C-alpha positions as a Markdown table, in Angstrom:
| # | Residue | x | y | z |
|---|---|---|---|---|
| 1 | Met | -56.1 | 46.7 | -30.7 |
| 2 | Ala | -54.1 | 49.6 | -29.2 |
| 3 | Leu | -50.3 | 49.6 | -29.8 |
| 4 | Ser | -47.9 | 49.1 | -26.9 |
| 5 | Asn | -47.1 | 52.2 | -24.9 |
| 6 | Ser | -43.4 | 51.4 | -25.2 |
| 7 | Tyr | -43.3 | 53.6 | -28.3 |
| 8 | Glu | -44.7 | 56.6 | -26.6 |
| 9 | Thr | -42.5 | 59.6 | -25.7 |
| 10 | Pro | -41.7 | 59.6 | -22.0 |
| 11 | Ala | -43.0 | 62.4 | -19.9 |
| 12 | Pro | -40.4 | 65.1 | -19.2 |
| 13 | Gly | -39.1 | 66.0 | -15.7 |
| 14 | Phe | -38.6 | 63.9 | -12.6 |
| 15 | Asn | -40.6 | 60.8 | -11.9 |
| 16 | Phe | -41.4 | 60.0 | -8.3 |
| 17 | Asp | -43.5 | 56.8 | -8.9 |
| 18 | Asn | -41.0 | 54.7 | -6.9 |
| 19 | Ala | -40.6 | 57.1 | -3.9 |
| 20 | Ala | -43.0 | 55.2 | -1.8 |
| 21 | Arg | -41.5 | 51.8 | -2.7 |
| 22 | Asn | -38.0 | 53.0 | -1.9 |
| 23 | Ala | -39.2 | 54.3 | 1.5 |
| 24 | Ala | -40.7 | 50.9 | 2.3 |
| 25 | Leu | -37.5 | 49.1 | 1.3 |
| 26 | Glu | -35.4 | 51.3 | 3.6 |
| 27 | Gly | -37.7 | 50.4 | 6.5 |
| 28 | Leu | -36.8 | 46.8 | 6.1 |
| 29 | Phe | -33.2 | 47.5 | 7.3 |
| 30 | Asp | -32.2 | 48.0 | 10.9 |
| 31 | Gly | -32.3 | 51.7 | 11.7 |
| 32 | Gly | -33.5 | 52.6 | 8.2 |
| 33 | Gln | -30.0 | 52.5 | 6.8 |
| 34 | Thr | -29.4 | 50.7 | 3.6 |
| 35 | Pro | -26.2 | 48.5 | 3.5 |
| 36 | Lys | -23.1 | 50.3 | 2.3 |
| 37 | Pro | -21.2 | 48.9 | -0.8 |
| 38 | Leu | -18.1 | 47.0 | 0.1 |
| 39 | Lys | -14.7 | 47.8 | -1.5 |
| 40 | Thr | -12.9 | 44.8 | -2.9 |
| 41 | Gly | -9.5 | 46.6 | -2.7 |
| 42 | Thr | -8.0 | 44.9 | -5.7 |
| 43 | Thr | -7.3 | 45.4 | -9.4 |
| 44 | Ile | -7.4 | 42.3 | -11.6 |
| 45 | Ala | -7.6 | 42.0 | -15.4 |
| 46 | Gly | -7.5 | 39.5 | -18.2 |
| 47 | Val | -7.0 | 39.6 | -22.0 |
| 48 | Val | -7.5 | 36.9 | -24.7 |
| 49 | Phe | -4.7 | 37.1 | -27.3 |
| 50 | Lys | -3.9 | 35.1 | -30.4 |
| 51 | Asp | -2.4 | 32.0 | -28.7 |
| 52 | Gly | -3.9 | 32.1 | -25.2 |
| 53 | Val | -5.0 | 34.2 | -22.3 |
| 54 | Val | -3.0 | 36.7 | -20.1 |
| 55 | Leu | -4.1 | 37.3 | -16.5 |
| 56 | Gly | -2.8 | 40.1 | -14.3 |
| 57 | Ala | -3.3 | 41.3 | -10.7 |
| 58 | Asp | -1.8 | 43.6 | -8.1 |
| 59 | Thr | -0.4 | 42.2 | -4.8 |
| 60 | Arg | -1.9 | 44.4 | -2.1 |
| 61 | Ala | -4.2 | 43.0 | 0.6 |
| 62 | Thr | -5.9 | 45.6 | 2.9 |
| 63 | Ser | -7.8 | 45.4 | 6.1 |
| 64 | Ser | -9.8 | 48.6 | 6.3 |
| 65 | Glu | -7.2 | 51.4 | 5.8 |
| 66 | Val | -4.3 | 49.2 | 6.7 |
| 67 | Val | -2.1 | 47.4 | 4.2 |
| 68 | Ala | -2.2 | 43.8 | 5.6 |
| 69 | Asp | 0.0 | 42.1 | 3.0 |
| 70 | Lys | 2.2 | 43.6 | 0.3 |
| 71 | Met | 2.8 | 40.3 | -1.5 |
| 72 | Cys | -0.6 | 38.7 | -1.7 |
| 73 | Ala | -1.0 | 36.2 | -4.5 |
| 74 | Lys | -4.3 | 36.9 | -6.3 |
| 75 | Ile | -3.7 | 34.6 | -9.3 |
| 76 | His | -4.8 | 31.1 | -8.2 |
| 77 | Phe | -4.0 | 27.7 | -9.7 |
| 78 | Ile | -7.1 | 25.8 | -10.8 |
| 79 | Ser | -5.7 | 23.2 | -13.1 |
| 80 | Pro | -2.7 | 22.9 | -15.5 |
| 81 | Asn | -4.6 | 24.8 | -18.2 |
| 82 | Ile | -6.8 | 27.1 | -16.0 |
| 83 | Tyr | -6.0 | 29.9 | -13.7 |
| 84 | Cys | -8.2 | 32.3 | -11.8 |
| 85 | Cys | -7.9 | 35.9 | -10.5 |
| 86 | Gly | -9.8 | 36.8 | -7.3 |
| 87 | Ala | -11.1 | 40.1 | -6.0 |
| 88 | Gly | -13.1 | 40.6 | -2.8 |
| 89 | Thr | -12.6 | 38.9 | 0.6 |
| 90 | Ala | -9.2 | 37.2 | 0.5 |
| 91 | Ala | -10.3 | 34.2 | 2.5 |
| 92 | Asp | -13.4 | 33.6 | 0.3 |
| 93 | Thr | -11.4 | 33.9 | -3.0 |
| 94 | Glu | -8.7 | 31.5 | -1.7 |
| 95 | Lys | -11.0 | 28.8 | -0.3 |
| 96 | Thr | -13.4 | 29.0 | -3.3 |
| 97 | Thr | -10.5 | 28.5 | -5.8 |
| 98 | Asp | -9.0 | 25.8 | -3.6 |
| 99 | Leu | -12.3 | 23.9 | -3.6 |
| 100 | Leu | -12.7 | 24.3 | -7.4 |
| 101 | Ser | -9.1 | 23.1 | -7.9 |
| 102 | Ser | -9.6 | 20.0 | -5.8 |
| 103 | Asn | -12.8 | 19.1 | -7.7 |
| 104 | Leu | -11.2 | 19.5 | -11.1 |
| 105 | Thr | -8.1 | 17.5 | -9.9 |
| 106 | Ile | -10.4 | 14.6 | -9.0 |
| 107 | Phe | -12.0 | 14.8 | -12.5 |
| 108 | Ser | -8.6 | 14.8 | -14.2 |
| 109 | Leu | -7.5 | 11.7 | -12.2 |
| 110 | Asn | -10.7 | 9.8 | -13.1 |
| 111 | Ser | -10.8 | 10.8 | -16.8 |
| 112 | Gly | -7.1 | 11.2 | -17.6 |
| 113 | Arg | -7.5 | 14.6 | -19.3 |
| 114 | Asn | -7.5 | 18.2 | -18.5 |
| 115 | Pro | -10.9 | 19.8 | -17.7 |
| 116 | Arg | -12.6 | 22.3 | -20.0 |
| 117 | Val | -12.9 | 26.0 | -18.9 |
| 118 | Val | -16.7 | 25.9 | -19.2 |
| 119 | Met | -16.8 | 23.1 | -16.7 |
| 120 | Ala | -14.9 | 25.1 | -14.1 |
| 121 | Val | -17.2 | 28.1 | -14.8 |
| 122 | Asn | -20.3 | 25.9 | -14.2 |
| 123 | Ile | -19.0 | 24.6 | -10.9 |
| 124 | Leu | -18.3 | 28.2 | -9.7 |
| 125 | Gln | -21.6 | 29.4 | -10.9 |
| 126 | Asp | -23.6 | 26.7 | -9.0 |
| 127 | Met | -21.4 | 27.2 | -5.9 |
| 128 | Leu | -21.8 | 31.0 | -5.7 |
| 129 | Tyr | -25.4 | 31.1 | -6.6 |
| 130 | Arg | -26.2 | 28.7 | -3.8 |
| 131 | Tyr | -25.0 | 31.2 | -1.2 |
| 132 | His | -26.7 | 34.3 | -2.8 |
| 133 | Gly | -23.8 | 36.7 | -2.5 |
| 134 | Gln | -22.6 | 35.7 | 1.0 |
| 135 | Ile | -19.3 | 34.6 | -0.5 |
| 136 | Gly | -17.4 | 37.8 | -1.4 |
| 137 | Ala | -15.6 | 36.3 | -4.5 |
| 138 | Asn | -15.4 | 38.3 | -7.7 |
| 139 | Leu | -13.5 | 36.0 | -10.1 |
| 140 | Ile | -11.9 | 36.2 | -13.5 |
| 141 | Leu | -11.4 | 32.7 | -14.9 |
| 142 | Gly | -9.0 | 32.2 | -17.9 |
| 143 | Gly | -7.8 | 29.1 | -19.6 |
| 144 | Val | -7.0 | 27.2 | -22.8 |
| 145 | Asp | -8.6 | 23.8 | -23.7 |
| 146 | Cys | -9.5 | 21.8 | -26.8 |
| 147 | Thr | -12.2 | 24.3 | -27.8 |
| 148 | Gly | -10.0 | 27.4 | -27.8 |
| 149 | Asn | -9.0 | 30.3 | -25.5 |
| 150 | His | -11.6 | 31.4 | -23.0 |
| 151 | Leu | -12.0 | 34.3 | -20.5 |
| 152 | Tyr | -14.9 | 34.4 | -18.1 |
| 153 | Thr | -16.1 | 36.6 | -15.2 |
| 154 | Val | -18.0 | 35.1 | -12.3 |
| 155 | Gly | -19.8 | 37.4 | -9.9 |
| 156 | Pro | -20.5 | 36.7 | -6.2 |
| 157 | Tyr | -24.2 | 36.0 | -7.0 |
| 158 | Gly | -23.3 | 33.4 | -9.7 |
| 159 | Ser | -23.6 | 35.7 | -12.8 |
| 160 | Val | -21.3 | 34.7 | -15.7 |
| 161 | Asn | -20.1 | 36.5 | -18.7 |
| 162 | Lys | -17.7 | 35.5 | -21.5 |
| 163 | Val | -15.6 | 38.4 | -22.7 |
| 164 | Pro | -12.4 | 39.0 | -24.7 |
| 165 | Tyr | -11.0 | 41.4 | -22.1 |
| 166 | Leu | -12.1 | 42.3 | -18.6 |
| 167 | Ser | -11.1 | 44.0 | -15.3 |
| 168 | Met | -12.6 | 43.7 | -11.8 |
| 169 | Gly | -12.0 | 45.1 | -8.4 |
| 170 | Ser | -12.0 | 48.6 | -6.9 |
| 171 | Gly | -9.6 | 49.8 | -9.5 |
| 172 | Asp | -11.5 | 48.3 | -12.4 |
| 173 | Leu | -12.7 | 51.6 | -14.0 |
| 174 | Ala | -9.2 | 52.9 | -14.6 |
| 175 | Ala | -8.0 | 49.5 | -15.8 |
| 176 | Leu | -11.0 | 49.0 | -18.1 |
| 177 | Gly | -10.3 | 52.4 | -19.8 |
| 178 | Ile | -6.8 | 51.1 | -20.7 |
| 179 | Leu | -8.1 | 47.8 | -21.9 |
| 180 | Glu | -10.8 | 49.4 | -24.1 |
| 181 | Asp | -8.3 | 51.8 | -25.6 |
| 182 | Gly | -5.6 | 49.2 | -26.4 |
| 183 | Phe | -7.4 | 45.9 | -27.1 |
| 184 | Lys | -7.4 | 44.5 | -30.6 |
| 185 | Ala | -8.4 | 41.0 | -31.9 |
| 186 | Asp | -5.5 | 38.5 | -32.3 |
| 187 | Leu | -3.0 | 40.4 | -30.2 |
| 188 | Glu | 0.6 | 39.2 | -30.0 |
| 189 | Leu | 1.9 | 37.9 | -26.7 |
| 190 | Ser | 4.2 | 40.9 | -26.0 |
| 191 | Leu | 1.4 | 43.4 | -26.7 |
| 192 | Ala | -1.1 | 41.5 | -24.6 |
| 193 | Lys | 1.3 | 41.4 | -21.6 |
| 194 | Glu | 2.0 | 45.1 | -21.9 |
| 195 | Leu | -1.7 | 45.9 | -22.1 |
| 196 | Val | -2.5 | 43.9 | -19.0 |
| 197 | Arg | 0.5 | 45.5 | -17.2 |
| 198 | Ala | -0.7 | 49.0 | -18.1 |
| 199 | Ala | -4.2 | 48.2 | -17.0 |
| 200 | Ile | -3.1 | 47.0 | -13.6 |
| 201 | His | -0.8 | 49.9 | -13.2 |
| 202 | Ala | -3.6 | 52.3 | -14.0 |
| 203 | Gly | -5.7 | 50.7 | -11.3 |
| 204 | Ile | -2.9 | 50.9 | -8.8 |
| 205 | Met | -2.3 | 54.6 | -9.4 |
| 206 | Ser | -6.0 | 55.5 | -9.1 |
| 207 | Asp | -7.1 | 53.3 | -6.2 |
| 208 | Leu | -5.7 | 53.2 | -2.7 |
| 209 | Gly | -6.9 | 49.6 | -2.2 |
| 210 | Ser | -4.6 | 48.4 | -5.0 |
| 211 | Gly | -0.8 | 48.6 | -4.9 |
| 212 | Ser | 2.5 | 46.9 | -4.5 |
| 213 | Asn | 3.7 | 44.7 | -7.4 |
| 214 | Ile | 2.1 | 43.4 | -10.6 |
| 215 | Asp | 1.8 | 39.7 | -11.3 |
| 216 | Ile | 1.3 | 38.3 | -14.8 |
| 217 | Cys | 0.1 | 34.8 | -15.8 |
| 218 | Val | 0.3 | 33.6 | -19.5 |
| 219 | Ile | -1.7 | 30.5 | -20.4 |
| 220 | Thr | -1.1 | 28.8 | -23.8 |
| 221 | Lys | -1.4 | 25.3 | -25.2 |
| 222 | Gln | 2.4 | 24.9 | -24.6 |
| 223 | Gly | 2.0 | 25.6 | -20.9 |
| 224 | Val | 1.8 | 28.3 | -18.2 |
| 225 | Asp | 4.2 | 31.2 | -17.5 |
| 226 | Tyr | 3.5 | 32.6 | -14.1 |
| 227 | Ile | 5.7 | 35.7 | -13.6 |
| 228 | Arg | 5.8 | 36.9 | -10.0 |
| 229 | Pro | 6.6 | 39.8 | -9.9 |
| 230 | Tyr | 6.3 | 41.0 | -13.4 |
| 231 | Gln | 6.8 | 44.6 | -12.3 |
| 232 | Glu | 7.9 | 45.7 | -8.8 |
| 233 | Ser | 6.4 | 48.5 | -6.8 |
| 234 | Gln | 7.2 | 52.1 | -8.1 |
| 235 | Tyr | 7.1 | 53.5 | -4.5 |
| 236 | Lys | 10.5 | 52.1 | -3.5 |
| 237 | His | 12.7 | 55.2 | -3.6 |
| 238 | Ser | 15.1 | 57.1 | -1.3 |
| 239 | Arg | 13.7 | 59.4 | 1.3 |
| 240 | Lys | 14.2 | 63.1 | 0.6 |
| 241 | Thr | 15.0 | 64.0 | 4.3 |
| 242 | Lys | 16.2 | 62.3 | 7.4 |
| 243 | Tyr | 13.7 | 61.3 | 10.0 |
| 244 | Lys | 16.2 | 60.7 | 12.8 |
| 245 | Tyr | 17.1 | 64.0 | 14.5 |
| 246 | Pro | 20.4 | 64.4 | 16.5 |
| 247 | Ala | 20.4 | 65.0 | 20.2 |
| 248 | Gly | 20.0 | 68.7 | 21.0 |
| 249 | Thr | 17.6 | 69.5 | 18.1 |
| 250 | Thr | 14.8 | 70.3 | 20.6 |
| 251 | Pro | 15.9 | 72.9 | 23.2 |
| 252 | Ile | 15.5 | 71.9 | 26.9 |
| 253 | Leu | 13.7 | 74.7 | 28.9 |
| 254 | Thr | 13.8 | 73.2 | 32.4 |
| 255 | Glu | 15.6 | 70.2 | 33.9 |
| 256 | Lys | 14.9 | 68.4 | 37.2 |
| 257 | Val | 16.8 | 65.3 | 38.3 |
| 258 | Val | 15.0 | 62.9 | 40.7 |
| 259 | Pro | 17.2 | 60.2 | 42.3 |
| 260 | Leu | 15.8 | 56.7 | 42.3 |
| 261 | Lys | 15.7 | 54.8 | 45.5 |
| 262 | Leu | 16.4 | 51.1 | 44.8 |
| 263 | Glu | 15.9 | 48.3 | 47.3 |
| 264 | Val | 18.4 | 45.6 | 46.9 |
| 265 | Val | 17.0 | 42.1 | 47.4 |
| 266 | Gln | 19.3 | 39.2 | 47.9 |
| 267 | Glu | 18.3 | 35.6 | 47.0 |
| 268 | Thr | 19.9 | 32.4 | 48.2 |
| 269 | Val | 19.6 | 29.0 | 46.7 |
| 270 | Gln | 19.5 | 25.9 | 48.9 |
| 271 | Gln | 20.3 | 22.4 | 47.6 |
| 272 | Met | 17.3 | 20.1 | 47.7 |
| 273 | Glu | 17.7 | 16.9 | 49.7 |
| 274 | Thr | 17.3 | 13.8 | 47.5 |
| 275 | Ala | 18.1 | 11.1 | 50.1 |
């Protein structure tokens, strides 16, 4: 029996085996144009430390190239022990997390205990997979339960990963570089908060879709510390020059005065007869 060809040395040079397939796939779209990737316009991050989870996010919401909201809350309440960061379409992330929070609230009222983080992840996974990416919600779910500290990422197609640190959004590459460089197992709270702050700040400085303030949420067994804002915007500074110019700055070359003819209209009011 011949051995598998997976051990053979690949042929050098370019490979055009999929050229015909790619051309056929492009023909499926209107006008032959493949869909363009969508920018989420956000930087969110999370880190697992010794006693819990730290979540962080920026506060800028954009509409195309316009800053629509400078104080958008991107860290959403799910349950007393679980919070969620959202990147993507703002309406989708807010309504998705609201629906998840209501489902877990019903569970807590019926059972009398806080839900586990994996339960929230399974609900999100089933919900997003059902719509096959039509819901633009890229989520980072963090929480503490009876089984320990947990940090999950849930994609818009329902993909799930459990990681010790993570960043998502359009500024995730810069943020992930900071997290990879500074993360260590069993971090102290102060170091974890500073690491998340530095990661979000790196995303803000390298991405136009991220900006404004930095929010931090610390989740432990003792409770939740939601700091909003943890760091205010660095762009608030005095202007170098004045933008209001005094009269006479621009010279007048010619002047023509045209008198206005006004027609005075008089109005009279008559008392209505009520008898």
